[in-house]
C-alpha positions in Angstrom: 4.0 15.3 14.2 5.3 12.6 11.9 7.5 14.2 9.3 7.5 13.0 5.7 9.9 14.6 3.2 10.2 14.4 -0.6 12.8 12.0 -1.8 13.9 14.8 -4.2 13.9 17.7 -1.8 14.1 17.3 2.0 12.8 20.9 2.4 9.3 19.8 1.2 7.8 18.5 4.5 4.4 17.0 5.2 2.5 15.3 8.0 1.1 11.8 7.6 -2.4 12.6 6.4 -1.3 15.1 3.8 1.4 12.8 2.5 -1.2 10.0 2.0 -3.7 12.4 0.3 -1.1 13.9 -2.1 0.3 10.5 -3.1 3.3 12.2 -4.7 5.2 15.3 -3.7 4.7 18.4 -5.8 8.3 18.0 -7.1 7.5 14.4 -8.2 9.3 12.8 -5.3 8.1 10.1 -2.9 7.0 11.2 0.5 9.2 9.1 2.8 9.7 9.3 6.6 12.2 11.9 7.6 13.6 9.3 10.0 12.4 6.0 11.5 13.6 6.1 15.0 11.1 3.6 16.5 12.4 0.1 17.1 9.5 -2.3 17.6 9.8 -4.8 20.5 9.7 -8.1 18.6 8.7 -10.1 21.6 5.6 -8.0 22.2 4.5 -8.8 18.6 4.6 -12.6 18.9 1.0 -13.0 20.1 -0.6 -10.4 17.8 -3.2 -11.2 15.1 -2.5 -9.8 11.6 -5.0 -6.9 12.3 -3.3 -6.1 15.6 0.2 -6.2 14.0 -1.0 -4.0 11.1 -2.3 -1.4 13.7 1.0 -1.3 15.5 3.1 -0.9 12.3 0.8 1.8 10.9 1.0 3.7 14.2 4.8 3.4 14.2 5.0 5.2 10.8 1.9 7.4 10.9 2.4 8.5 14.5 0.2 11.6 14.2 -2.9 9.6 13.3 -5.0 8.4 16.2 -4.3 4.8 17.2 -8.0 3.9 17.5 -8.6 5.2 13.9 -5.7 3.0 12.6 -7.1 0.0 14.3 -10.6 0.6 12.8 -8.9 1.0 9.4 -7.0 -2.3 9.8 -10.1 -4.2 11.0 -12.1 -2.9 8.0 -9.4 -4.0 5.6 -8.7 -7.5 6.8 -12.0 -8.7 8.3 -13.7 -11.1 6.0 -11.8 -9.8 2.8 -9.2 -12.6 2.7 -9.9 -16.3 2.5 -7.8 -17.0 5.6 -7.7 -15.1 8.9 -3.8 -15.3 8.7 -4.1 -13.0 5.6 -0.5 -13.9 4.5 0.2 -17.5 5.6 3.8 -18.8 5.6 4.4 -22.3 4.1 7.5 -24.4 4.2 8.6 -26.1 1.0 11.8 -28.1 1.3 14.3 -25.9 3.2 12.7 -22.7 2.2 9.6 -20.8 3.1 7.0 -19.1 0.9 4.9 -16.2 2.0 1.5 -16.6 0.4 0.3 -13.1 -0.6 -2.6 -14.2 -2.9 -5.4 -14.9 -0.5 -7.2 -11.5 -1.1 -10.2 -10.7 -3.3 -8.3 -10.5 -6.6 -5.6 -13.1 -5.9 -2.8 -10.5 -6.2 -0.3 -9.5 -3.5 -1.4 -5.9 -4.1 -4.6 -6.8 -2.2 -2.8 -6.6 1.1 -2.2 -2.9 0.7 -5.1 -2.0 -1.5 -7.8 -3.3 0.8 -6.4 -0.9 3.4 -5.5 2.2 1.3 -9.1 3.4 0.6 -9.9 3.3 4.3 -6.7 5.1 5.2 -7.3 7.7 2.4 -10.8 8.4 3.6 -9.6 9.1 7.1 -6.8 11.3 5.8 -9.3 13.3 3.7 -11.3 14.1 6.8 -8.2 15.0 8.8 -7.1 17.4 6.0 -10.7 18.8 5.8 -10.9 18.0 2.1 -14.4 18.3 0.7 -13.5 18.0 -3.0 -14.2 14.9 -5.1 -11.1 12.7 -5.1 -9.7 11.1 -8.2 -7.3 8.1 -7.8 -5.0 7.7 -10.8 -3.2 4.4 -11.1 -0.9 2.8 -13.6 -0.7 -1.0 -13.8 1.2 -3.8 -15.5 -1.6 -6.1 -14.5 -2.1 -6.9 -10.8 -2.3 -3.4 -9.2 -5.2 -2.3 -11.6 -7.8 -4.9 -10.5 -6.8 -4.7 -6.8 -7.1 -0.9 -6.8 -10.4 -1.1 -8.7 -11.8 -3.6 -6.3 -10.6 -1.6 -3.2 -12.0 1.7 -4.3 -15.2 0.7 -6.2 -18.3 2.5 -4.8 -16.3 4.5 -2.2 -18.3 7.7 -1.8 -16.9 10.8 -3.5 -13.9 8.9 -4.8 -13.3 8.0 -8.5 -10.6 5.7 -9.7 -9.1 5.6 -13.2 -6.6 2.8 -14.1 -4.3 3.0 -17.0 -2.8 -0.2 -18.5 -0.6 -0.9 -21.6 -2.8 -2.4 -24.3 -1.7 -5.9 -25.2 0.9 -6.1 -22.5 -1.2 -7.5 -19.6 -2.6 -11.0 -19.6 -6.1 -11.6 -21.0 -7.2 -12.7 -17.6 -6.0 -9.4 -16.0 -7.5 -7.3 -18.7 -10.9 -9.0 -18.3 -10.7 -8.7 -14.5 -10.2 -4.9 -14.9 -12.7 -4.1 -17.7 -15.5 -6.1 -16.0 -15.2 -4.4 -12.6 -18.5 -3.2 -11.3 -18.8 0.1 -9.6 -20.2 3.5 -10.4 -16.9 5.2 -9.9 -14.4 3.1 -11.9 -12.8 3.6 -15.3 -10.2 1.6 -17.1 -8.1 3.1 -19.9 -5.9 1.3 -22.3 -2.7 3.0 -23.4 -0.6 2.5 -26.6 2.8 1.9 -25.0 4.3 0.0 -22.0 3.8 0.3 -18.2 6.4 3.1 -18.0 4.4 5.2 -20.4 1.3 4.6 -18.2 3.3 5.6 -15.0 4.7 8.6 -16.8 1.2 9.9 -17.6 0.1 9.4 -14.0 3.1 11.2 -12.6 2.9 14.1 -15.1 -0.8 14.7 -14.1 0.0 14.4 -10.3 2.9 16.8 -10.6 0.5 19.3 -12.2 -2.0 18.9 -9.4 -2.0 22.6 -8.7 -3.9 23.1 -12.0 -6.9 21.3 -10.6 -9.1 23.2 -8.3 -12.4 21.2 -8.1 -10.9 17.8 -7.5 -8.1 16.3 -5.4 -5.8 13.9 -7.2 -4.0 11.0 -5.6 -2.5 7.6 -6.5 -2.9 3.9 -5.6 0.6 3.0 -6.9 3.6 2.5 -4.6 4.4 6.1 -5.2 1.9 6.7 -2.3 3.3 6.1 1.2 -0.1 5.0 2.2 0.1 2.1 -0.3 3.6 1.2 0.7 3.4 1.0 4.5 0.8 -1.8 4.7 3.3 -4.0 2.8 5.7 -3.7 5.7 3.3 -5.8 7.8 3.8 -9.1 6.1 7.6 -9.0 6.5 7.0 -8.9 10.3 4.2 -11.5 10.0 6.5 -14.0 8.3 9.2 -13.5 10.9 6.7 -13.9 13.8 5.5 -17.2 12.2 9.1 -18.5 11.9 9.7 -17.7 15.6 6.3 -19.1 16.8 6.9 -22.2 14.7 10.2 -22.7 16.4 12.0 -22.5 13.0 14.3 -19.7 14.3 15.1 -18.0 17.6 13.9 -14.5 18.3 16.6 -12.2 17.1 18.0 -14.5 14.4 18.5 -12.8 11.0 16.5 -14.0 8.0 16.8 -13.3 4.2 13.8 -12.3 2.1 13.9 -12.9 -1.6 11.5 -10.6 -3.4 10.6 -11.0 -7.1 10.1 -7.4 -8.2 9.7 -5.2 -11.2 9.1 -1.9 -9.4 10.5 -0.6 -6.2 7.7 -0.7 -3.6 7.9 -4.2 -2.2 11.7 -3.9 -1.7 11.3 -0.5 0.0 8.7 -1.9 2.3 11.2 -4.5 3.4 13.8 -1.9 4.0 11.3 0.0 6.2 10.7 -3.2 8.1 14.5 -3.4 8.7 14.6 0.2 10.0 11.7 -0.7 12.4 13.8 -3.4 13.9 13.2 -6.6 11.8 16.4 -8.6 11.7 
């Protein structure tokens, strides 16, 4: 069994499917792998498509979920949903390289994870024998909200509620969110900033034992199921550099990540633990 522990208390242990379903440990910590001992063979990855690469990385972290199921999840997420089969193309500009993460349905980098998370969650619900209605709570400073709404809209027995700070997202982002179609979507404006929205979500999730008829979860990076798909494009960029003969296999590279929250950086750290130089 893959072991995931709370970042606040290593005595709280979960398997893969329960960690994804819970979204947040009962003590408010992140579910993170107890250890990452697998080192991926970089040479074996060089010929893989994005879908195949995603399947390998998902299996390396969620080792107790069936490999065939993970491949079906990756295929469903990345087949026909992005405007390029590369999903995250790498482009050279001057002496630097830019990883284009905006080719998904909402033009936000969050699409890479949030086209996959609903499918992963659905599989994990069945593995955990959960028959309750599921409510996804999500806080957003702009991009996550629309990507999550788009990913979860009209998923059976799942409802998504997105909280955003009123007046502190762009008009385009607000209109994207409030015009989302779907019988299971709701958008809520909050007087305050993003941290206030996130605090509301975390407070509700930490009180999850008070809810008996519904299962709560999150689409933010506090959910390990949202974070792991972001590991894939670090590997994809490296593979493109090697295949393009820009670097030699084994060379170290630096990634520069513009970030407000922690998820994208943590995904890069997981990539390093899995053997990315």
